[in-house]
Structure formats: structure tokens, C-alpha cells
GUNU-140321 format. One record per residue (C-alpha): residue number from 1; residue in one letter; x, y, z. Coordinates in Angstrom, 3 decimals. Layout:
+-----+-----+----------+----------+----------+
!   n ! res !       xx !       yy !       zz !
+-----+-----+----------+----------+----------+
! NUM !   a !        X !        Y !        Z !
...
+-----+-----+----------+----------+----------+
! end
This chain:
+-----+-----+----------+----------+----------+
!   n ! res !       xx !       yy !       zz !
+-----+-----+----------+----------+----------+
!   1 !   m !    8.879 !    0.053 !   30.660 !
!   2 !   a !    7.335 !   -3.206 !   29.547 !
!   3 !   d !    7.495 !   -4.378 !   25.960 !
!   4 !   q !    5.012 !   -2.595 !   23.750 !
!   5 !   n !    2.082 !   -4.507 !   22.314 !
!   6 !   c !    1.265 !   -1.853 !   19.708 !
!   7 !   e !    1.395 !   -4.390 !   16.894 !
!   8 !   n !   -1.554 !   -6.311 !   18.375 !
!   9 !   c !   -3.372 !   -3.486 !   20.161 !
!  10 !   g !   -7.142 !   -3.964 !   20.272 !
!  11 !   f !   -7.752 !   -0.223 !   20.016 !
!  12 !   r !   -5.529 !   -0.048 !   16.944 !
!  13 !   a !   -7.554 !   -2.882 !   15.390 !
!  14 !   k !  -10.748 !   -0.950 !   16.072 !
!  15 !   y !   -9.253 !    2.085 !   14.323 !
!  16 !   d !   -8.211 !   -0.060 !   11.363 !
!  17 !   n !  -11.727 !   -1.517 !   11.070 !
!  18 !   k !  -13.687 !    1.674 !   11.678 !
!  19 !   p !  -11.563 !    4.842 !   11.946 !
!  20 !   k !  -14.486 !    7.139 !   12.723 !
!  21 !   s !  -15.692 !    5.083 !   15.686 !
!  22 !   f !  -15.313 !    6.625 !   19.128 !
!  23 !   t !  -12.693 !    4.058 !   20.170 !
!  24 !   g !  -10.834 !    4.499 !   16.885 !
!  25 !   r !  -10.707 !    8.261 !   17.281 !
!  26 !   i !   -9.486 !    7.892 !   20.893 !
!  27 !   w !   -6.675 !    5.602 !   19.727 !
!  28 !   r !   -5.657 !    8.005 !   16.961 !
!  29 !   w !   -5.560 !   10.917 !   19.435 !
!  30 !   h !   -3.700 !    8.773 !   21.964 !
!  31 !   i !   -0.787 !    7.865 !   19.663 !
!  32 !   n !    0.143 !   11.532 !   19.331 !
!  33 !   w !    1.584 !   11.554 !   22.867 !
!  34 !   c !    1.849 !    7.901 !   23.944 !
!  35 !   p !    5.422 !    7.053 !   25.051 !
!  36 !   g !    4.825 !    3.383 !   24.215 !
!  37 !   w !    3.836 !    4.226 !   20.626 !
!  38 !   k !    6.907 !    6.441 !   20.266 !
!  39 !   a !    9.152 !    3.625 !   21.481 !
!  40 !   y !    7.399 !    1.185 !   19.162 !
!  41 !   m !    7.886 !    3.464 !   16.159 !
!  42 !   k !   11.577 !    3.940 !   17.017 !
!  43 !   s !   12.039 !    0.176 !   17.177 !
!  44 !   l !   10.806 !   -0.340 !   13.609 !
!  45 !   t !   12.918 !   -0.334 !   10.465 !
!  46 !   n !   12.750 !    2.847 !    8.394 !
!  47 !   e !   10.637 !    1.137 !    5.734 !
!  48 !   k !    8.063 !   -0.181 !    8.215 !
!  49 !   r !    7.997 !    3.101 !   10.151 !
!  50 !   i !    7.348 !    5.114 !    6.987 !
!  51 !   e !    4.681 !    2.618 !    5.900 !
!  52 !   l !    2.830 !    3.059 !    9.207 !
!  53 !   a !    3.321 !    6.830 !    9.095 !
!  54 !   d !    1.656 !    6.881 !    5.681 !
!  55 !   k !   -1.156 !    4.608 !    6.820 !
!  56 !   y !   -1.976 !    6.710 !    9.899 !
!  57 !   n !   -0.932 !   10.086 !    8.421 !
!  58 !   l !    1.764 !   10.711 !   11.027 !
!  59 !   l !    3.950 !   13.434 !    9.541 !
!  60 !   k !    6.596 !   13.422 !   12.281 !
!  61 !   y !    7.478 !    9.774 !   11.572 !
!  62 !   k !    7.769 !   10.130 !    7.778 !
!  63 !   q !   11.213 !   11.663 !    8.031 !
!  64 !   a !   14.141 !    9.280 !    7.816 !
+-----+-----+----------+----------+----------+
! end
């Protein structure tokens, strides 16, 4: 699988700017099953992973 570009994802930026937009809601739904997002989250340090989990309310990634 190619390197993940989740850090600079345009859809993620749209969610950050306007979470209730159609594109933002699609991105938020998408990260629940996206294998690239899962790999990206696993590649992060615990502190950064927990920070993102808090920001996007992702309960499964809050555990250390």
C-alpha cells in the first residue's frame, strides 16, 4: 500500500473547516473503516494518536 497522505488530506481539511458540510461528513464516516486511516493512526506516537482521537471523537483510538 502506498504511503498515506492523511496528514494533508483535502477531505480532512474540509471537515476541519466545516464539519457539518457534506464532504466533511463523508470524510468522518469514511475514517471509520478506511485501511489507510488505520495505518496512519498506528504510525503515530501515542500522544499524537490520542490527540487526534480526542479531536475527532474516535473512541477506539483513545486507548493506549
